[in-house]
SEVEXVO-807551 format. One record per residue: x, y, z of N, C-alpha, C in turn. Coordinates in steps of 0.05 Angstrom, whole numbers, plus 32768, in hexadecimal, padded with zeros to 4 digits. Layout:
N
XYZXYZXYZ
...
***
This chain:
615
84978857851584B08863851484B2886584EF
84BB887B84E684BC887D84CB84D8887284C1
84DE885E84AD84F7885784A8850E886B84A0
850388848499851988968494852788A284AF
851D889A84C4852588A384DE8543889784DD
8546887D84D88562887184DA8577887A84C6
856E888C84B38584889784A1858988B284AC
858488BC84C0858588D984C485A288DB84D0
85B088EE84C785CA88F484D185CF88F684F0
85BA88FE84FD85BE8900851B85C388E68527
85B088D5851E85B288BB852E85CB88AE8525
85D688B3850D85F388A58506860988B38518
860488CB851D861988DB852D861788D0854D
85FD88CE855285F988C6856A860488A78573
86018897855D860B887A855F8628887A8561
8635888A854D86508889854C865D88978565
865388A98575865A88B6858D865B88A385A3
8647888D85A28643887E85B8865A886685B5
865F885D859B867488488595868E8859859E
8692886E859A86AF887885A386B0887885C2
8698887F85CE869D888585EB86A0886785F7
8692885285E88698883785F286B3882C85F0
86B9883485DB86D3882885D886ED883485DF
86E8884D85E78704886085E88703886E8602
86E68873860C86E68884862786EC88748642
87028881864E8711887386688701887E8681
87088873869586FF887D86B38710889386B8
870288A686C0870F88C086C8872588BB86E0
873988CD86D9874D88CB86F4874E88E686FD
875488E787198758890687258769891A8716
87668932871887738948870E878789508721
879A895A871A87B38963872D87A889728747
879489818745878E8993876087778984876E
8770896A87688757895D876F876189578790
874A895787A3874D895187BD875A893387C3
8757892387AF8761890987AC877B890587B5
878C891A87AF87A8891787B587B0891F87D2
879F892687E187A1892F87FF879C8917880F
879188FE8803879188E4881187AD88D78818
87AD88CE882F879888CD884787A288E7885B
878C88EF88638792890B8875877C890A8887
87808914889C876B891E88B08766893B88AA
874E894388A4874F8961889B8735896D88A3
8733898B889F871A899888A6871189A1888A
86FB8995887F86EE899E886886DA89AF8865
86D789BF885286C189CE884C86B789C78831
869E89BE882F869189B68819867589C3880F
867189BF87F5865489CA87EB864689B287E3
863089A987EF861F899287EA8615899487CD
8618898087BE8610898487A485FA89708799
85F5895F87B085DD894D87AC85CC894987C2
85B5893D87BE85A2893C87D485AA892087E7
85B0892A87FE85BB8911881085A788FB8810
85B088E38811859C88CD880E859D88C0882D
858A88BC883A858988B78854858688988859
8591888B88688590886F88718594886B8889
85838861889A8584885E88B7858E887988C3
85A2887988D285AC889088DC85C3889F88CC
85C7889688B585DD88A288A485D088B4888C
85E188C5888285DA88D6886985F388D38857
85EF88CD883D860388C8882C85FD88DF8814
861188EC880D8610890087F9862B890787EC
8628891587D48643891F87C78645893987CD
865C894987C58661896387CB867B896C87BF
867A898787BA8692899787AA86A1899F87C4
86B9899B87C486CC89A187D486D589BF87D6
86D389D287E786D989F087E486F189F587F4
86F889E7880C871189EF8818871A89D78829
873489D5882E873E89BD883C875389CA8856
874B89CA886C875C89D4887F875D89F3887A
874D8A02887087498A20886C87558A278853
87618A148842876D8A19882887598A148811
87568A2387FC87478A1B87E8874D8A0387DD
873A89F387D8873F89D687C8872989D187B8
873089C187A1871C89B9878E87188998878E
87028991878286FF8971878386E1896E878A
86D98953878886C1894A879086C0893587A5
86AD893187BC86B3891D87CC8699890E87D4
869988F287DA868288E687E0868788E58803
866E88EE8810867088EE882A865C88DF8835
866188D48852865288CA8861864988D6887D
863488D88886863388EB889F862288DB88B5
862988D288C8861B88C388DC861088D288EF
85F588D388FA85E788DD890A85EE88FF890C
85EA890A88EF85ED892588ED85D3893288EB
85CE894988ED85B3895688E985AE895688CE
8592895788C28589895888A9859D896D8899
85A88961888385B8896F887285AA89758855
85AC898E884885A18990883185B589958817
85AA8993880285B9899A87EA85BA89B787E7
85CF89C387E385D389E187E285E289ED87F7
85E489DA881085EE89E48828860F89E4882A
861C89F48837863989F38838864089E88854
864C89D28853865589C78873867289C78876
867B89CB888E869589C88896869889AE88AD
86AD899F88A886AA898788B886CC897A88BC
86D2896E88CE86E9895C88D386E4894088C5
86F8893788B786F7891F88AA8713890E88A4
871188F888A0872988EB8893872488E5887C
873588EE8869873088EB8848873B88CD8843
872B88C08831872F889F882E872C889D880F
8738888688068733888187EA871A887087E7
870B887187D686F1886387D186FA884387CE
86E8883787DD86F0881987E186F2880D87C5
870687F987C3870E87EF87A3870787D387A8
86F387CB879786E887B4879886FA87A3877D
870D87968784871E87878773871287708763
87018763877186F58749876A86E6874C8753
86E7873C873A86DD873A872586BD8734872B
86AD8745871986908740871D868187518732
868E875B87438686876D875B868687898754
867187978760866B87B6875C868287C38765
869287D5874D86A887E2875186A287FC875D
86A0880387778696881B878186AA8830877B
86C8882C877C86D68843877486D788488755
86D38838874486CC883E872686B2884B8725
869E884587328684885087328685886F873B
86938873874C86968891875986AC88A18740
86BF8892873A86D288A2872686C288AB870F
86AF889C870486A288A786EA868B88BC86EF
868B88C4870D867F88DD8714869288EE871D
86AF88EA871586C488FD871B86C98901873A
86BF88EC874786C888E8876986DC88D2876C
86EF88DE877B870788CC8780870B88CC87A0
86FD88D787AE870288DA87CF86E788D387DB
86EC88C987F086D188C9880186DC88C78823
86C488D0882F86CE88D2884F86B488D1885C
86B788CC887386A388CD888C86A388E3889C
869488F388A28691890A88B28695890288CC
86A8890B88DC86AE890688F886A28918890A
86A389318900869889478914868E895D8901
867289658901866A897D88F08670899588FF
867D89A788F2868A89C38901867389D788FD
866B89D788E2865789EF88DB864589E888C3
862F89F588C3861989F288AC86138A0A88A2
86168A0F8889860D8A2C887E85FA8A218869
85E28A34886C85CB8A2C885885C48A458848
85D48A4A883285D18A5F881E85B68A5F8812
85AA8A788811858A8A75880385908A7387E3
85998A5987DE859E8A5887BF85838A4887B8
85848A43879A856E8A36878D856F8A158794
85868A0A8799858689E887A5857D89E987C0
858289FA87CF857889FA87EA855D89FE87ED
854E8A0C87DD85338A1387E1852589F387D1
853089ED87BC852989D587B4852889BB87CA
853E89BC87D8854289AD87EC853089A68802
852689C2880C851489CB881C84F989BB8816
84F089BD87FC84D689B187F184DB899687EF
84F1898C87E984F1896E87ED84F189618805
85018971881884FE8964883384E48966883F
84D3897D883884B6897E884384A78968883A
84A78961881E8499894B881784A3892F8826
84BB892E882384C48912883284B789128850
84BA8925885E84B589298879849289218879
8486892B886D846B8927886E84648909886B
847588FD8857846F88DC8855847A88D0886E
848D88D58876849F88C5888F848E88CA88A9
848188E588A9847488EB88C4845788DC88C5
844C88D588AC843088C988AF843288AE88A3
843F88A5889A843F8887888D84518874889E
84488859889C845E884988A6847588458899
848A883988A684A7883B889684A48830887B
849A881A8878849C880D885B848F881D884A
84738826884B84658838883B847388558838
847C88628850848C88788849849F88748834
84B1885D883784CB8858882684C188568803
84AA8845880684A2884087EC8497885B87DC
8488886E87ED847B888387DF8496889787DD
84A7889987F084BE88A887E884CC88A387CF
84CE888887C984DC888187B184CE8881879A
84B488838797849F88848783849F889D877C
84A088AF8791849A88CF878884B288DB8782
84C788DC879084E288E8879184FC88DA878A
84F588BD878A850D88AB8783851F88A4879E
851688B087B6852488AC87CC851D889387DB
8530888187D9852A886287E2853F885E87F5
8550886D8801856388688816855C8858882E
8545885C8838853D884E884D85298835884B
852A882C8831851B8811882E852787FC8836
851487EA8848852287D48855852F87C2883D
854487B28849855387A18835853E878C882A
8529877F883A851C876B882E850787758819
84F88790881F84EA8799880C84F787A387F5
851487AB87F6852587B687DE8526879A87CA
852F878387DA852F876E87C58515876387BD
8500876487C784E8876087BB84E1877487A3
84E9878B87A784E5879B878A84F887918777
850E878B877F85238781876585178769875D
850B8754876A84FE8739876384EA873B8750
84DC874C875B84C18754874C84C28760872D
84D9876E872F84E08782871884D3879C871B
84D087A0873284C387BD873684D687D08741
84ED87CA873D850287E0874A850087FB873B
850087FB872485008819871284E8882A8721
84D3881D872E84C0882D873884C888408750
84DF8836875D84E78845877584FE885D876A
8502885B8755851588748744850188868738
850588A0873D84FC88B38731850388B1870F
84ED88B386FF84FA88AD86E584E888BB86D0
84E588AF86B584DA88C086A284BB88BD86A5
84B088AB86AD849488AB86B3848B88BD86C7
849A88C386DC849188D886EE849588F686E4
84A788FC86D184A8891586C28493891786B3
848B890386A284738902868D8458890986A0
845388FA86B3844188FE86C9843C891986D3
844F892686DA844F894086E88447895286CD
8455895086B8844D895F86A284318963869B
842689498697840A8945868E83F6895286A6
83FB894986BE83EA895386D483E8897286D4
8402897D86D583FE899B86D783F089A686BC
83FB899B86A583E989A9868C83CA89A6868F
83C3898D869983A7898B869D839D899C86B5
83A589A186C883A289B386DC839E89D186D3
83B489D686C283AF89F586B5839889F686A5
839289DC8697837889E28686836189E58695
835C89E286AF834889E286BC83438A0486C3
83598A1486C183588A3386C7835A8A4486B0
836D8A42869C836E8A4F868583758A40866F
83778A4A8657837B8A43863C83968A478630
839A8A42861A83B28A4C860E83C88A33860F
83D08A2785F983DD8A0E85FA83FC8A158602
84058A2985FA84218A2D85FD84268A36861A
84138A45862784138A4C864284108A348658
84018A24864D83FC8A0C865E841689F9865D
842289F88645843889E48642844F89F3864E
84528A09864B84648A17865D84668A128678
84508A198687844C8A1386A5845289F386A8
844889E6869C844D89C6869D846889BB869C
847989CC8687849089C6868284A489D086A0
849E89E686A884A989F486BD84A589E186D9
849089D686D9848789C186F2849689AB86F0
849889A086D584A9898686D284C6898C86D6
84D189A586CF84E789AC86D684EE89AA86F4
84DD89B8870484E489BA872184E2899F872C
84CD898E872284D08971872C84EA89618727
84F38964870A850D8958870A8526895F8716
8523897A8723853A898487328536897D874B
851D897B8759851589728772851B89558776
851689428763851C892C87638539891E875E
854C893287558565892E875685728934873B
856589328728856F893D870C858489288703
8580890E8706859388FA86FD859088F486E2
859F88E286D5859D88DE86B7858088D586AB
857388C586BD855688BD86B1854288D386AF
854488E286C6853388FB86CA8539891486B6
8553891686B1855E892A8699854F8921867F
855889088679855088FC8661852F8900865A
852088F68670850988F8866F84FD8918866B
85088926867A850289438674850A8952865D
8520894A86508527895386368513894A861E
850A8931862784FC8922861284E289308613
84D78938862B84BD8948863584BD89608622
84D4896D862784D78989861A84D3898885FC
84E0897385F084DE896C85D684C0896485CB
84B3895485D78498894B85D48484896485D4
8487897385EB8479898C85F1847B89A185D7
849189A685D3849B89BB85C1848A89B185A5
848C8999859C848289908587845F898D8585
8457898D85A08438899385A4843489AB85A0
844489C185AD843889DE85A9843989E5858D
844E89DB857F844F89E58560843D89D3854E
842F89C4855C841D89AF854C8428899E8538
84438997853E844F8980852E84578967853B
845D8954852E8464893C8536847A893A8550
847789338563848C8938857784A7892C8571
84A48915856384C28907856384CD8900857B
84BE88EE858B84C688E785A284E188D585A6
84E488C8858E84FE88B8858E851988D1858C
851388E68578852788FC8574852E89038594
8517890385A4851C891385BE852B890085D0
852888E685D0853888D785E2855488D685D6
855888D585BB857588D585B2858088F385BC
8572890685B58581892485C08584892485E0
8571891B85F185728918860A858D8905860F
858E88ED860785A988DF860C85C588EC8603
85C488FC85E785D9890585E185DF891D85F2
85CE893085FB85D48946860F85DE89398625
85D78925863185E48918864E85FD890F8644
860389028630861B88F4862C862F890A8626
862589238619863B8937861586428943862E
86318949864086348953865C86458943866C
863D8927866A864D8914867B864B88F9866C
866288F6865C866788E0864D866588C5865C
867088C78679867288B08688865888A3868D
864688B3868A862888A7868C862288918680
8630888D8667862B88748657862E885D8664
8640885C8679864888438684863D884086A3
8627884F86A68615884B86BC85FC883A86B9
85F6882A86C685E0881586C385C5882686C0
85C2883A86D285AA884A86D185A3885586B3
85BB886186A985B7886D869385B48859867B
85BE8842867885BB882B8664859E88228669
859588208682857B8811868585628825867A
856A883F868385558854867C85548856865C
856A885A8650856B885E8631855C88448621
8568882B862A855E8815861E854388108622
85358810863B851F880C863D850988208633
8513883886338505884B86248505884C8607
851B884585FB8518884185DD8509882985D4
8508881385E484F687FD85DB84DB880485DE
84D2881685F784B7881A85F884AD882D85E1
84BB884085D784BA885185BF84B8884385A6
84C8883285A284C88821858984AD880F8586
84A88806859C848B87F3859C84778806859B
8475881A85A8845B882C85A884578838858B
846C8841857B846A88498562846A8836854C
8471881E85518470880B853C845987FA853B
844E87F68555843787DF8557842387E98565
840687EB855983EF87F2856083DA87DB8563
83CB87DD857983B887C5857E839B87D38570
838F87C18567837987C78556836187D4856B
835187E78562833F87F6856F832387E28574
832287D08568830F87B7856B830F87AE8587
832D87AD858D832C87A285A8831E87B385C0
831387AA85D4830A87BB85E9831E87CF85F6
831887E885FD833087F88602833E87F48619
832D87E68630833A87DC8648835087C28642
834387B186308358879D862B836D87A48619
836887B88608837E87C785F9839287D28609
838887E3861C839D87F0862F83AC87DB863F
83A187C6864883AD87B0865583C287A28645
83BE879C862B83CF8794861C83E787A88610
83E287BC860D83F687D28605840B87D0861F
840187D28639841287D88652841C87BC8651
841987A5864C8427878D864E843A878A863F
84368794861E844C8793860F846087A78615
845987C0861B846B87CF8622847F87CB8636
847287BB864C848487B386648496879C8656
848A878A8647849B8774863C84B0877C862C
84B0878E861884C48799860E84D887AA8618
84CE87B8862F84E387C7864084F487B18650
84E58799865784F687858664850A877B8650
84FF8772863B851587658625852A87768623
852687938620853F87A5861B855287A7862E
854A879F8646855A87A58662856587868668
855E8770865A856A87588663858387578665
85978760864F85B2875B865185BC876C866A
85B18786866F85BD8793868785B5878586A2
859D877C86A1859A876986BA85AF875486BE
85B3874686A685C8872C86AD85E0873986B1
85EB874B86A58607875086A38610876686BD
85FA877286C985FE878386E585F2877586FB
85DD876C86F985CF8761871585CC87418714
85D7873386FF85D4871486FA85B8870A8701
85A4871786F98589870C86FF8578871786E7
8560870686E6854E870B86D58532870B86E5
851E871E86E18505871986F084F4871A86D9
84E5870486D384D186FE86BE84B4870A86CA
84B2870C86E68498871586EF8497873286EC
84AB874286E384A7876086DF8492876486C9
848F875386B5847D8759869F8465875B86AC
845B874A86BC843F874986CA8443875E86E1
8454875D86EE845087738708844D878A86FE
8456879686E5845387AF86E0843B87BB86D3
842C87A586CC841487AA86C8840287B586DD
840887AA86F583F687BA870B840687CB8717
842087CB871A843187DE872E843587F6871C
843787F687038441881186F78427882386F5
840C881A86F583F8882F86F483F288358714
83F78825872383F088298743840D883D874B
8423883D87408434884D87468430886B8740
8421886E872A841A8886871D84078898872D
83F38887873783E0888D874C83EC88978765
840188868773840C888C878C841F88A58785
842A88A8876E843D88C2876C842D88D9876C
841588D88761840288EF876283F788F2877D
83F288DE878A83E888DF87AA83FE88E587B9
841688E387B7842C88EC87C5842B890B87C7
842D891687AD842B893487AE8412894087BC
83FB893087B383DD893987C183E1893787DE
83ED892287E683F38923880683FD89368812
84158940880684258954880F84188971880F
840A897587F983FA898C87F283E3898E8809
83D58976880D83C2897B882283C7897A883F
83E28977884283ED8979885D83EB89958864
83E789AA885583EA89C3885A83CB89D08860
83BA89BE8857839B89C88856838E89BE8870
839989AF8882838789A2889B837D8989889B
837A897C88AD8374896088B5835E895688A2
8349896B88A2833389648897833489568876
834B89668868834E89588850836589478850
837989498861838E893B8864838D8920886C
837A891A887D837588FE8888836B88EB8874
835688F18868834A88E08851836188DA883D
836E88EB8834838488E9881E839788D78825
839E88D9884683B388C9885283A788AC8856
839188A888568384888C885C8385887C883F
837D888E882B837F8880880C839A88798808
83AB8889880C83C78887880583D6886D8812
83CD886D882D83DA8855883E83CC883A8831
83B4883D882B83A78823881D83B6881E8805
83B9882E87F383C5882987D783E1881E87DD
83F0882987F0840F882387F3840E880287FB
83F987FF881083F987E5881783F287D08803
83DF87D587EF83D987C987DA83F787C587C9
840387DB87C2841E87DB87B5843187CB87BF
843487C987DA844987B987E68442879B87E6
8427879787E78420877B87E58425876C87CC
8423877D87B584248774879C844187718795
8455878487A0846E8781879C8475876787A4
8470875F87C18479874387CC8469872C87C2
8455873187B58442871C87A684588714878F
845B87288780846887218764848987188769
84928720877F84AF871C878A84AF86FC878C
849B86F6879A849786D987A5849186C18790
848C86CC8775848886B7875F84A386AA875A
849B8691875384B48680874B84C586898736
84BD8699872084CF86A1870984D686BE8713
84CB86CB872C84D686E8872C84F686F28730
850386DA8733851F86E0873D853286C68732
853A86C88715854886B3870C856886BE8709
857B86AC8716859686B38710859E86B186F4
85AC86C286EB85B886C386CF85D586CD86CF
85E286C086BE860286C886BB860186DD86A6
861B86EA86A7862087028693862386F88677
861886FF8663861A86FD864786318709863B
863B86FA8628864E87008618864887198606
865B872D86008655874485EF864C873C85D5
8652872585C88645871D85AE862A871285B4
8624870A85C5860586FE85CC85F4871985CF
8600872C85DD85F2874685E385EB875485C9
8600875585B785FE8764859C85EA8752858C
85E8873B858985D48728857E85BA872E8586
85B8873085A2859C873285AF8592874B85A7
85A1876285A88594877E85A2858D87838583
859E87758573859887738556857C87688551
85768751855F855D873F855D854687548567
854E875E857F8539876D8590853087878579
854487948570854187AF8561853387A48547
853487908537852787848525850987808529
85058771853F84EA876C854A84DA8786854E
84E88798855C84DA87B4856184D187C58549
84DF87BF853384DE87CB851F84D187BD8507
84C687A9850F84BD878F84FD84A8879A84E4
849787AC84EF848087BB84DE848E87CC84C9
84A887D484C584B387E084B484BC87D2849B
84BF87B8849E84CA87A5848B84B287998478
84B7879E845D84A28794845084A28776844C
84BA8769844884C1874E844884CB8745845F
84B4873F847184BD873A849184CC87208494
84C3870C848784D186EE848A84EE86F0847C
84F086FB8465850B86FD845D8519870B846C
8512872484788522873684878528872884A1
8519871A84AA851B870A84C7853386F784C3
852F86E684AF854686D784A7856386E184A5
856386F58497857D870684918586870D84AD
8574871C84BC857D872584D68583871484EA
857486F884E9857C86E384FC859986D584F7
859F86D384DC85B686C584D285C986DA84DE
85CB86F384DC85DE870684E385E187058502
85CC8704851585CE8701852E85DA86E58535
85D686D3852685DF86B8852F85FE86B8852C
860686C58514862186C4850C863286D18522
862B86EB852C863386F98542863186E9855B
861C86E08561861A86CF857D862E86B78579
863286AE85658646869385648660869E8563
866786B9855E867B86C18562868B86C3857B
867A86C08590868386C185AA869086A885B5
8691869085A386A3867C85A686C1868485A4
86C78697859086E186A2859086EC86B185A4
86DA86B985B786E286CF85D086ED86B985E3
870586BE85EB871386AE85FD870E86B78619
8704869E862586F986A68642870E86AE8656
870686B8866C871C86C18680872686A98690
8739869F868D874486868699874A868686B3
8755869986BF875B869D86D7874F86B786E8
874186B086FA873886CC870B874286CB8725
874D86DB8731875686DD874E874486EC875F
873686E28773872486F08783873486F487A0
8735870B87AC873F871387C4872D871487DA
872D870587EA871C87058804872887168819
87208719882F872C872888448746871F884F
874B8704884E876086FA8856876F86E78840
876186DC882F876B86C9881E876286CB8800
877486BD87EE876F86C187D4876286A887C7
874F86AA87B7873F869787AA873F8699878A
87438686877F874486828760873386768750
8727867D873C87138671872C8726866C8713
87228652870C872F864786F08718863F86DD
871A864B86C28707864786AD871586398699
871186208695871F8614867A87088605866A
8702860E865186EF8602864486CE86078650
86BF85F1865886A385F4866486AA85F08681
86C385E6868B86C285DD86A686CC85F686BB
86C185FC86D186C8861386E186D4860186F9
86EF860A870486F985FE871F8702861B872C
86FB8616874787018629875A8714861F8773
8729862C8779873D8628878C8734863D87A4
872A863287BA872C864287D1870B864987D4
8701864887EC86E7865087F386E58664880B
86F88672881186FB8685882A86F586A08820
86E186A8880A86D986BF880286B986BE8804
86AE86D7880D869286D4880A868386C587F4
866786BB87F9865E86AC87E6865186BF87D1
864D86D987DA863F86EA87C3865786F787B1
866E86F787BF868486FF87AA868D86EA8797
868D86D687A0869286BC878D867E86BF877C
866286BD8784864E86B98775864C86CD8758
865086E98760865686FD874D866786F68737
868486EB8742869786E68731868F86D4871C
868886BF8726867F86A68713866786AF86FE
865586BE8707863E86C886F2864C86DE86E0
865F86ED86EB866B86FE86D6867F86F286C1
868386DA86C9869786C586B6868986B986A9
866C86B986AC865886A786978654868A86A4
8655868386B9864B866C86C4863F866B86DE
862B865986DF861B865586F88623863D8707
863686318703864286198714865D86168718
86678607872C868186018730868385E2872F
869485DC871B869A85BD871586AB85B1872C
86BC85C2873686D285B5874B86DD85CB875C
86D385CB877586DE85DE878886F085D0879A
870985DF879F872085D287AD871F85E387C9
872185D787DC872685E387F7873C85DA8805
875185EF880E876C85E78811877085E08831
875885E5883E875F85E1885A874285D6886B
874685C9887F872E85BB888C872385D488A1
873285E788A6872885FD88B8870E860988AE
86FC860F88BE86DF861A88B686E1863388AC
86F5864288AA86F7865C889C86FD86588881
870786438879870B863C885F86EF8636884C
86DC8635885E86C1862A885086AE86448850
86B8865B885786A786748857869686738843
869D86708827868E8674880F86708668880E
86728652881C865C863E881C86468645882E
864B8659883D86368661884D861A8674883C
8624867E8827860C868E881A8614868F87FF
861A867787F68620867287D8860C865D87CC
85FB866587BA85E4865E87AD85E386538791
85FB8651878586058644876A860B86278771
860886158759860C85FB875B862C85F1875B
863485DF876E864C85D88772864985BB876E
865A85AC8757865885908756866A85818768
86818588876786968578877A86A5858A878C
86A8858287A486BC859387B686D4858087C1
86EA858A87BD8703857687C88710858587DE
8712857487F2871D857C880C8733856E8814
874585788823875E8565882E875385528842
8761853C8843875785268852875D852C8871
87488526887D87468528889A872C852A88A4
8723853488BF870E853588CB8701855088C6
86E6854988B786D8856888B286CF857288CB
86CF858A88CF86C5859988E886A7859688E5
8698859488FF867C85928900866F85A488F6
867485C188F8866C85D688F0866B85DD88D3
867C85C888C4867E85CF88A8866C85BA889A
866985A488A48657858F889A863C8596888F
862A85A7889E861285B08891861685C28877
862C85D28878863485DF8860863B85D18846
864885BA884E864D85A988388634859A882A
862385938840860C8583883885F68596882A
85F785AE883285E585C3882085EC85C28807
860785C287FE860D85C587E0860485AF87D2
8603859887DB85F6858187CE860B857987B9
8626857F87C0863C857787AF8648855C87B3
8657854D87A38665853687AC867E854087BB
8683853587D38699854087E586B3852987E1
86C7853387DA86E3852187D586F7852C87E2
8704851887F5871A852288068733851787F4
8746852987F3875A852787E08777852587EF
878C851B87E587A9851787EC87BB852587D8
87D3852F87E687E7853C87D787F0852987BD
87FF853387AB880A8526879687F985158785
87E2851D878287CD8510877387C285298760
87AF8521874C87A1853187398784852E873D
877785448741875885428741874C85568733
873B8550871F872F8563870D8740857786FE
8758856886F8876D857986E8877C858C86FC
877B85898711878B85998725879C858A8735
87B68590873687CA8582874687CD858A8765
87CD8578877387CC857D879187E8857B8798
87F2858D87A8880F858E87B48812858F87D0
8829858787D7882A858987F6882F85AE87FC
882485B28812882285CD8816883D85DC8817
883985F4880C88538606880D884B8622880D
885D863488188857864E88158871865D8809
886C867388038883868487F4889486978806
88AC8693880588BC86A3881588D286AA8808
88D686C6880988EE86D387F988EC86C987D7
88D686C987CB88CF86C187B488D686A487B0
88DA869087BE88DF867587C288C9866187CE
88C1864D87C288AE863B87CE88BF862D87EA
88AE862A880288B88621881488A4860C8821
88AB85F5882B889785E78838888885F18850
886E85F0884D885C85F98861885B85E8887D
885685F68892885885E888AC883C85DA88B2
882985E588A3880D85DD88A4880285C48894
87E885BB889987E285A7888887CF85AD886B
87D285C4886987C285CF885287CF85C48838
87BF85C4881E87CA85BF880887CD85D487F7
87DD85D087E087E385E187CC87DA85D387B1
87D785E687A087C885DB878787D985EA876D
87D885D6875787E485E1873F87D885D48727
87D585EA871187C785DE86F987DD85EC86E3
87D585EA86CB87E685F786B487E6861286B6
87D5861F86C387D4863C86BF87DE864886DC
87DC863E86F287E08645870B87E98633871F
87FB8640873088048634874B87FD86458761
87EF8634877587E58648878E87F1863A87A8
87F9864C87B98807864187D387F1863587E5
87F8862887FB87EA861A880887D7862F881A
87E28647881E87D0865E883087C2866F881E
87C38667880587AB867787F387B1869387F1
87C8869D87F987D286B687F887E486BE87E3
87EE86AA87D4880186AA87C187FD869C87A5
87FD86A8879287F586998778880A869E8762
8812868C875588298694873E8816868E8724
881286A38712880486A086FB881486A886E4
881B869586D4882D869886BA884486A486C5
8854869A86D9886D86A486E4886A86BF86F3
885086C986F3884F86E38702884386DB871E
885386E48733884986DC874E883786F58757
882086E88766881086FC8771880E86F4878E
8812870B87A08812870687BB87FA871587C8
87EA870B87D887D5871B87E687DA871B8804
***
């Protein structure tokens, strides 16, 4: 990378635009004529399917543009679920009966916010199709592409075992809807999840393969490049045309034009142009994990490949392995804050797994298209190709499970503070551009001190002291004071509590208070895998079914009495809120009080800084 690149006006404009979006862009709200304002209603809807339906078990999930509601013209987008429906395709127009619903609102801190995710795609309504009334299949561009996509997937699922078909569908077209949960987890833990998403590597692979095939039949650099770009565009559209694919295609166009003109392609400029174009068309893409991961990983890979070269004295095979290792390592480093703050996990095995899985996935992608093409040529050619693809898929699945089973494949991590993330990326950016600095040690010292100051600035960020988690029946509260974490209530799912704690920046609970000995109040302990130091229970006989749960936590169990203080929390006689006043409860539950919050015995009422929350 030439140092002058960082002085170019376009880069400065791009960074300013990113900063403005990050600071001021809000989650979209529905327009006045949106179908959102018809909720709740039982309606007859007519919609245009604008995405490839994702199949899982006997259900299909997709988005659509609303055309009419009860025969009247209507605008808006909707997320739909259809169970036991015939195969639906992008570009079709369907009419059906359904109840309009609000997208589920996940209020609990740290959990995935489905309603906000849809809102960033300008979707504010969802529904489940109750009765499909009619299906129209206009002979439009998207319908024909859907037919091709469906034909490819049909060959996979009709001729391969379920796991193999799911893997090949994901590698080839990014269709991973029917992948089993256990295998899906293995892909996550092995760091190979990105291989089940159609991305930049797929677009580049299609471009190179088509260009090579064209070279076998005719010459002319421009003609071959044009055909290769058309093929890559068709693949991008068939695979879904989401942000990573669009970014990759725009970069491919920029690089190919540079190649045709005989000039340096400027691949980093291509990345910035692609990202800028996507964010101009849809600024909300900036807040999607997929866009962030795609951009950060690609940027790190480009900087490494441009700024670092291995000596040609190293044997070519070893040099290739080293390049692949460090490319994978740089990509994983760039994604580390994304993994911690979105998924609360880090997979160190990804650096090693990608050495084998990335090349093998490229072979399988080409093999997937070859398998589809040979399906039209008869069994004499199709059967041998199928045998080879089956074998390679079994090897691929074995490697995924092998790397997922390694001790360091899945390490729980809590969310990083903004100052930590900023300091991390400053250091990473410096290291990836180390070759541009003449006085490397002096430059490193300056950058390190700046990063350290920013990192230390995190101590001035006030932690979230009170976090209220709403379960199905009860309210639970996490209290953070200094380095100590207290939690009142354990009647929420363990996964919800886990995500909230990790999002708050902690991996353990110092003091957990349970206000009743009823087994439903220990629900969290069934699937909670973080550390608990002390558990405080009301005095009395512990139910037999609860004892194993308590034992598995390896926490110190302390039975407590009212009118005393434990772990900085005051224990009160039970009370409930009636007409805004505290009244003595008729049960034997306990109430809790700290300097920040007072919680009723039934854990459905909380008073925080004189504001009463009733659940």
